[in-house]
C-alpha positions in Angstrom: -28.6 3.3 3.2 -24.9 2.2 3.4 -24.2 2.1 6.7 -27.5 0.0 7.3 -25.8 -2.4 4.5 -22.7 -2.9 7.1 -25.0 -3.7 9.7 -26.9 -6.4 7.3 -23.5 -7.7 6.3 -22.2 -8.2 9.7 -25.6 -9.8 10.9 -24.5 -12.4 8.3 -21.6 -13.3 10.2 -22.6 -13.4 13.8 -22.6 -16.7 15.6 -22.9 -17.5 19.3 -19.3 -18.1 19.9 -18.7 -14.3 18.2 -21.6 -12.9 20.0 -19.8 -13.8 23.7 -16.6 -12.3 22.4 -18.5 -9.0 21.0 -20.0 -8.9 24.4 -17.1 -9.4 26.5 -14.9 -6.7 24.2 -17.5 -4.1 24.0 -17.8 -4.0 28.5 -14.2 -4.4 28.6 -13.5 -1.0 28.7 -15.0 -1.0 32.2 -11.5 -2.8 33.5 -9.5 -1.7 30.9 -9.7 2.0 31.2 -9.0 2.2 34.8 -5.9 0.1 34.2 -4.7 2.4 31.8 -5.1 5.2 34.3 -3.4 2.9 36.8 -0.6 2.5 34.8 0.3 6.1 34.1 0.0 6.6 37.9 2.2 3.9 38.6 4.6 5.3 36.0 4.5 8.8 37.7 3.3 10.1 34.1 1.9 13.5 34.5 -0.7 12.6 32.0 -2.7 10.8 34.6 -4.9 14.0 35.6 -5.8 15.1 32.2 -6.7 11.8 31.5 -9.3 11.7 34.3 -10.5 15.2 33.3 -10.7 14.0 29.8 -12.9 10.8 30.4 -15.0 12.8 32.9 -15.6 15.4 30.0 -16.0 12.7 27.6 -19.0 11.2 29.9 -20.8 14.8 30.4 -20.3 15.6 26.3 -21.8 12.3 25.2 -24.7 12.8 27.7 -25.5 16.0 26.5 -25.8 14.9 22.9 -27.6 11.7 23.4 -30.0 13.5 24.9 -30.2 16.2 22.2 -29.6 13.6 19.4 -32.0 11.3 19.5 -31.1 8.8 17.3 -32.3 5.3 17.3 -30.0 2.4 17.7 -29.9 0.2 14.3 -31.0 -2.8 16.7 -34.3 -0.9 17.5 -34.5 1.2 13.7 -33.5 -2.2 11.6 -35.8 -4.8 13.6 -32.8 -7.0 13.2 -32.9 -9.6 16.2 -30.0 -8.8 17.8 -29.2 -10.4 21.3 -29.0 -7.4 22.7 -30.6 -4.0 21.9 -30.0 -2.0 25.1 -29.5 1.3 26.4 -31.6 4.3 27.9 -29.9 7.0 25.3 -29.8 7.1 21.8 -27.4 5.9 19.5 -25.3 9.3 18.5 -22.7 9.3 19.6 -21.0 5.8 20.7 -20.0 6.3 24.4 -17.8 3.0 24.3 -15.8 4.5 21.1 -15.5 8.0 23.0 -14.2 6.7 26.2 -12.1 4.4 24.6 -10.6 6.5 22.4 -9.6 9.1 24.8 -6.6 7.3 26.3 -4.8 7.3 22.7 -4.0 10.7 22.9 -2.2 9.8 26.1 -0.4 6.6 25.3 1.2 8.2 22.3 4.8 8.2 24.0 4.7 4.7 24.6 4.7 3.2 21.1 4.2 -0.5 22.1 1.7 0.2 24.3 0.2 2.6 22.3 -0.1 0.3 19.1 -2.0 -2.3 21.3 -4.2 0.0 22.7 -5.2 1.8 19.7 -6.0 -2.0 18.1 -8.3 -2.9 20.9 -10.0 0.7 20.7 -10.8 -0.1 17.0 -12.4 -3.7 18.2 -14.3 -2.1 20.9 -15.7 0.2 18.3 -16.3 -2.7 15.9 -17.9 -4.7 19.0 -20.6 -1.8 19.1 -21.2 -2.0 15.3 -21.2 -6.2 15.1 -23.9 -6.0 18.1 -26.2 -3.6 16.2 -25.6 -1.2 19.2 -24.5 1.4 16.8 -24.2 2.8 13.2 -20.8 3.6 11.6 -20.9 7.0 11.8 -22.0 6.9 15.6 -18.6 5.0 16.2 -16.5 7.4 13.9 -17.8 10.3 15.5 -17.7 8.8 19.1 -13.8 8.4 18.4 -13.1 11.7 16.6 -15.1 13.0 19.9 -13.3 11.1 22.8 -10.0 11.6 20.9 -10.9 15.6 20.3 -11.1 15.9 24.0 -8.1 14.1 25.1 -6.0 16.1 22.9 -7.5 19.4 23.7 -7.3 18.7 27.5 -3.8 17.4 27.3 -2.8 20.5 25.1 -4.5 22.7 28.1 -2.4 21.1 30.7 0.7 21.1 28.8 0.4 25.0 28.3 -0.4 25.7 32.1 2.7 23.3 33.4 4.9 25.9 31.1 2.9 28.8 32.6 3.9 27.8 36.1 
C-alpha cells in the first residue's frame, strides 16, 4: 500500500517539463554507461573488464528474474495516466537501476567522480518511479542487485589477480 502512495504522491508533481527531464534521465544510461567504461579504459584502470563482465551478468540476471517474477508495472497495475507505460518484461527488478548501480563499485577509488555518479544513479532510480515504470522495491532491489554483482565480480577478479 505504501508503495502505491509513493507513486500517487509523485504523480501529483508531474508536469511536462519534469516528464521530459525524467524521460531523458531514465534513458541517459545508454550514453553514460559506455562513457564510464571508456573513462576506465582510457585511465588504464584494471577494473574495466570486471565492469563489462558485471554489466553482462546484470543484464542476464535481470532478464531471468523479470521472466520468472511477473510483477506488473505501476503504470499498468494502477491504471494511472502516465505518458509512457512500456516494456516487454515485468517490473521486478528495475533493470535501469541494476545497470546504473553496477559501476558504483568500480568508481569508489575516484571520490569526486564516485559522488557525482552515485547521485546520477539515484536520479535514474527516481526517474523510474516518476515515470510509473517501477515500484520503490523494484528500484531498491535493482540497485542492490547491480551493486552486489559488481562487488562480487570485482572481488573475484582481485583474487584471481593475486593468484596470477
